N, C-alpha and C positions, 0 to 999 in steps of 0.2 A: 198614128202612124208615123213611124221611125225610119228614114233613110239609112241603112247602114254601108258606108263605102268601105267597103273590106279589102284586106290583101292577107294571105294564108303565111303570116310571121308572126313572132311574139307578141308584136305590137297589136296586130289586126286581132289574135286570138282573145287578148284582155277584154277587148269589146265582146266579141260575140260570145265568151263566157257568161258577162254580165246581162247582157241580151237573153241569152236564154235561163240564167239564174232568177231573172225576173220577171219571164215570160212577158216582155215588152212586145207589142207587134211591132213589126218591122220587116221590111224590104233589102234585103241582101243584093248590094251593087261590086260585084266584083272588079277590084281593079288588076287584080293578077290574071284576070278572063279579059282584059281589053274591053269592058264594059265602061269605064270612065276613064279619059286622059287626065291625070292628076298634073300635067304640066300645062292644062288647058286655061286660058284667061277665065273661062267659066267657073271652072275646079276651085279657082285661086278666090273667089268670092265666098267658096264656103270654108276653104283651108288656106288663108294667105302663105303657109309655107311649103304648099306643093307635096305636101307627104298625105299617106294613107296609112291610118286610118282616120276617117271624120263621120260625124252624123248631121243629120238635119232633121230636127224635132218638129212635125207639122201639128203637132199639139203640145207646145211647150205651157208649162206654168205661166199663169196671167194671160194666155192667148195672144192674140197679134198675129203677126207674120211668122211664118217658120225659122227655126231658130238653128242656126248651125254653132257647132262645136268640133274644135278640133283641139289634138293632141290626146294621146290616148288616157294618161292619168287625169285629165279636165273630164274627159268623156264620163269617165268610172263616176267621178265625184258629182258630175251633172246629173247622173242617172240612177245613183245614189240619194240624192236629195230629192229628185222628180218621185222615186217611189218610196221611200222612207226606208229604205232596205240596204245591207251591209255597210252601214256607216251609223256609230254608235250616235246617241242623242246625249250621252252624261258625256260632258266637256273632257272628263281627262281621257276616257276611252276612245274618244272622237281624236281628241289629238295625238295619243299613241298611233290610233290607225294611220293620221295621215301622216306622220313623222315617216312611216313605213312607205307609205304610198310615194311620198316625196324622194325619201333615199332612192327607192326604185326608180324613179324617173331621170334624177340625178346622177346616181352612180351605176348600179346594177345595168341596167338596160344600156347606157352609154358605153360603159366598159366591155359588158359581153357584145355589144355589137361593134364596136371596133374591132374585138379581138375576133370575132367572127370575120370581119371585113377582110384583115391579113392572112388569115387562115386559108380564106375561101376564094376571095373575089379580087385582091388587090394584084396588079398585073407583076408578072415576074420581072427581074427578081425581087421578090419581095423583101423588104427591109428588116434585116434580122431583131435589130434594137428594137422596131415599133412593134412586130407581131410577141417579141417576150415581153414589153412593157405591158401591154393590154393582156395577154394572157395570165400574166402574173398578179395584174390588178382586178381581173376578172375573176380568178382563184381567191385574192385576199376576201372580195367582196362575200364570196360562199362561207368562208371561216366566220365573219360576221353574222349571215345569217343563221349558220349552224347552232353559235352560240345562244342567240336569240330563241331559238326554237328548242333548246334546250333548256330555258327559263321558264315557255309561254307556250300552250297549242298552237296558237297561231300567230303571225307575224305581229299584228295586233295586240294581240292578248288572248282572253278566252274563247272569243267569238271570231269566227270565220267571218272576215270581210272584203272588201274592196282592196286592202293590202297584200292579201294572199293572190287575188285573181291580177295584180299587176306584176307580181313575181312569180308566179309559178309557169306563166309560158315559156320565160326565158329558162327555166331549170330543165323545162322540156326536152330543150336544146342543149344542155350544155356541153355535152357529150360529143358533138361537133367540133368543138375547139382544138383537142378533146379534155374534158375533165369527167370524172367518173363520180355519180351518185354517192356511190359504197364510200367513199371516203370520210363523207358527211353524214354521220347517223341520224342525227336528230333534223336534219335537213330533208333525208331520204325518207323518214317516218311520217313527216308534214306532206312532201312532195305525194306518198301514196295514198295518203287519208285525202287529201284534195281532188286525185286522179280520179277516185271513186265516186265523187259526187255527180248524181245525174245531170246538173247543171253544167259542169265542165266536161262532160262525155258529149252532150248535145251542143255546145258551144264550139268543141274542136271535131264536129261532123266531117268536116270540109279536111279530108287526108292531105297529111304531109307528102309531097313528093319522095319517092325513095332516097334521090339524092340529097333530099335538105335532112333526112335524119340519118346520116350516115359523115362519120369525118371524110375530109378529102374537099380538094378543089372543086368548084362548081363553073362550069365553064358558062360566061355570057357571051353572045353578039356585041359587037360593038355597038349596036343600037341600044341592046339592053344596058350596058356600061354606061353611056352617054347619058341616057334617060335616069337613073339611079343616083350615078355618082360623078357625071363627067360635064360635058361643053352643054347639052341640050338642059339638063338637070340647072346647070349655070345661068345658060343664057333667057330660061323661063324664069327667074326668079330676079332677074335684072328689067324685065321689060316691065312696060307701064299696065 
């Protein structure tokens, strides 16, 4: 059994999609519903970075104590290796898939995340340069994806893999920046193909709130902002 500490965000949906695709037995613990305090000392034993998602595998390969894994990309690699699915055993194909996983973790996710932040959460007045900087970089990365998907059916090559699971949830919310999939035909073809997979449909069974699916600012309470971006987050990570 796997404990899946879930939050209904693109990073959280990567893990929920992988768990659905592999049909691994798991229990969902929703951080976005207050079922776990991601800033607590107890949770930081699972994820030292005090973020969601994370998992604890109670049946890890080799046995032993329950095994925690944090960082969404690392979770997908761990689950792929545990199940022998969605990560090629051919060295060249495996490397290609992992390159696109790392590209997403280092580029697409952080840049789109920052673009989302300045468009939706940053306090007014929003710095115009910061918002333009991250939105343009988010857009540039979409052109990288579009070009790649003109060469191959999936990001890692001929086969659907964790590389696609990493990027698809971010593309699913690119309109909120706002950017339009119609401007990226190869990416759009890939997006629709992945969206039709039963595992992706099941992995996204927790509906996004309407406010998270449309462009525009999302109002946060002072406590929500502090726990996500401000003083409480900073203090928890300074604590012993």
